[in-house]
N, C-alpha and C positions, 0 to 999 in steps of 0.2 A: 446423450447419444442421438436421440431423435427429436430433441427439443428444437433443433434448428428448423424443423418443418413448421412449427408455430411461427417462428420468426419470418420464414418465407411466405407464410399465409398473409401476414401483414404487408410484406413487400408486394405481393401479388395484388392486394386490394388497393393500396395507396399509390403504387407505381412511382416511388421516389426516383429522383434522378440518379442518386448514388445510395448504396447501402454499405454498411461496414459491420461485420460480425467479429467478435473477439473471443478467443478461447485459449486454453493452455496448449503448450507445444505437443502434448500427448495426443491431440486430435490427429496429428499427421500419421501416427502409427497405430492408433486404436483400431482393433479388428482388421489389422493388416492394411490400414489406410482407407478402408471402405467408406467411413463417414466423411473423411476429408475430401474424397473424390465425389461422394454423393452431394455434399453441400454445393460444390461448384457446378456439378452437372444439373442439379435441379434449379439452381439460380439461373443458369444459362437458358433453361427451358422456359423461364418466365420473361425472357427478352433482355438479358443482361450479359455484358462481357464481364467475366469473373476471373479473378486470380487470387492467389494466396501469397502473403509475405509475412516474415517475422520481424517484429520491432522490439527494441530495447527501450523501455520507458525511461530508464536513467539517462540515456543519451538525449531524450526528448524533454528532460527537465523535471522528472518525478524522482524524489529522493529515496528510491528503493530499487532492489534487484528484481526487475519484472520484465521478463522476455515473454512475449505473447504472440500467438498466431492470429493474424488478421485475414479475413476473407472479404475482399472488396469487389463490389459489383457496380458497374456503370451502365445505365440504360443504353440500349443499342442505337437509339435515335439521336444520341448526343455525339457530336464530332469529337475526335481525339480520344485520348485514353488517360486513365488516372496514372500519374507519374509515381512509380513505386519508391522513389527516393524521398522519404519524408524528412523534413527539416523541423527543428524546434520552432514553436510559435515565437513571434517577436518578443513577447513578454516572458518567455521561459528562460530558465537558467540551466543549461545542460550540465549534467554530472553534479548536481547539487547533492550535498551530503546531509546526513541526518541531523547533525548538530546545528547546522544553519537553519533548518526548518522548525526545530522545536526548542532551541536553547533559550528563548526569551520567556518561556512559560513559567509560572510560579512553581517553586519546589513543593512537592507533596510527599507525605508518608503514604504507605499502603493503606487503603481504606479512607484516605483523606480527600479533601476538595469540596467544592460547591458547584452546583449545576450552573449557577450564574454569579459572576463576580467581576470586579474591576481588573483591568490589566495592571501588571506591575511595570510601570513606565521606566522606573530606575533600572530594573533588571533588563528591560528591552534595550535601553540605551547602552548598558554595559555589554550586552550580547552583540549589538551591532558594532560597537567599538572593537570588540575582540575578533568577530567573524568577518567584518568588512562589508564592502558594497554588495557582494554576492548575496549575503544573508538579507540585507536591507531590500534588495530588489525582489527576492523571493517573498518576503513578508508583505511588501507593498503591492507588487504587480500580480502575484499569483494568489496569495492568501487574502489580499485586499483588507488588511487590518484596519485601514482608515474608515471602512464602511461598517465595521462591527463596533457597536456601542459598548457591549459587554463581552467578556470571555465566557463562553458556555461549554458545557460537556467536559470540563477538565476535572474529572473525578476519578480517582484511582480505585481499582478493585481491591478488596482485602485479600490477604494471603495468610496461610498458616505460619506459625512461628518457625516450623521446620523448613518450609519453603524460603522464608526470609533469611534464615541462617545459611541455607544453600546458595541463595542469590549472592550473599555477601562473600562467598568463597570464590566467586568468578571475577576475573579481571575484565576490563572493558574490551569488547570485541571477541570474547572467548565463549565457547560453549562447554558444557560439562564433559563431553567426550575428550576434547583437547586438554581440559584441566586435569582430568584423570590420567591421560596418557603422558603429558609433558611435565606435569608438576606433582603427580601422585596425590592429587586432592581426593579426599574421601567425602562423598556426599551422603546425606541422611536418607534420601528418598528410597522407599522400600520396593524398588522395582528391579527386574532382571536387567542388569546393565548392558547385556548384549542386545536387548531390544530397545532400551530407553537411554542409551549412552549420551545422546544429545538432547536430553529432556529439557535442559535449561540453556538459553542463549542470552548473553548480555550484548546488546547492540553497541556499535561504536559511533561516536560523534563524527568521526573522520571518514566514514564510508557510507554508502547507501544502506538503508535498512533492509532487513529480510522482506520478502514479498508479503504484503498485507493480505490476509486471507480471512474468510468467514469464521474459521476455527477460533479466531480471537474471542468469539462469543462464549466459547467453552472454557478457555483459560488463556493466560497471557505469558506462559512460561517460556515460549520461544521469543518473546518480545520484552525482555527486561530492559529498563531504562539504562542508558550508558553510565550514568553517575549516581542515580538515586535507586534505593533498594525497593523497587516495585516494578510492576509491568506498565506498559504504556496506557494512557488514558484514551477515551474515545476521541477527544480533541487532538491529541498527538497523532493517533492513527489517521484521523481525517486529514491532518496537515500532510502526512506522508503520502496520502492518496491525492493530494493537491486540491482538496476542498477548500473554498474560501472560509475565513473565520466567521462570516455572517451567516453561514449555512448552519441551521440548528438541527440537532438530532433529538430523538425522544430521550426523556430522562432515564427511561429503563435502559441500563447499561448493556444488557445482553442484546436487546433489540438494536441499539445504536451500533454496537460492534458488528452485528450481522449485516446491517445496511452498508456500513463502511467497507467491510471485507468483500462484499459481493459487488461493489461498485467497480466500474471500468474507468 
C-alpha cells in the first residue's frame, strides 16, 4: 500500500530519466483508487510526467497469464513522451505457451531431481522437433540455453501420497473444481470443497501457465505439471518467468520459489 513511497524515495535521490513501477490490477481499486492516484500525484511532484497502463505479459512473450498495472514516469526535462503502445522485444515470442518453455527438461518424479546436472540433449532435440521454431527461439533467444553449462534448480518438491493420487485424477488443463463439476471426480483432500474447490490445477502445455506467484514457496498445488505427477520445479517456474537458464537460484527450494514468484 505505502511501499511505493520507498520506491519514490529512490527516484527522488537518483533522478532517473524514466521509472517503471509494476503492481497487480487491484491497485486501481484499492481504497477506492486512493493509492493508484497517490502514486501518480507524488511521482509528478518529483518532476515527472506520470501515467498508468495495463499490460499483458503473454502478449509480450512471457508464457503465463499475467496482466499487470504499470506506472510509468518520464522526467519532465526530457522531450516527448513515453509511448504507451508496448511491443514485444525483438527476441521475444508473443503468446508462447507453457509446453514450448519447459518441454525439453528431464522427466522427474515428485521429490526427485538434482540441483545441478547435464541437459538431456536427446529430449531437447525431440522437443524442438515436436514444438517447432517457436520453442527453439524461446530456448535460445530468451532462456539463452547455450550460455548455461549445466541445468540447475530442476528439483521437484515432494508431495504426500494422497496429493499424488489426487493429482493423477486431473486431466491436463483441468482444476479440481471443473473435475468435480463436469466429471463427478471425488478427491481425497480433507477440506471444505466450497472453499477449496480449485485446490489443485494441472497446467496445460498448449496454453499460458497460471500467474507465477510467491505462494509457490508454500505449495505447488495450483501448478501441477501438465504431464508429470508433481508440481513445477524452481527451474520450470523460472523459465515461465523468462529467467535465462544460466541464472542460478539458491539450493533452498523455498527461497528459490519466493525469489522467482516475487520477480517482475
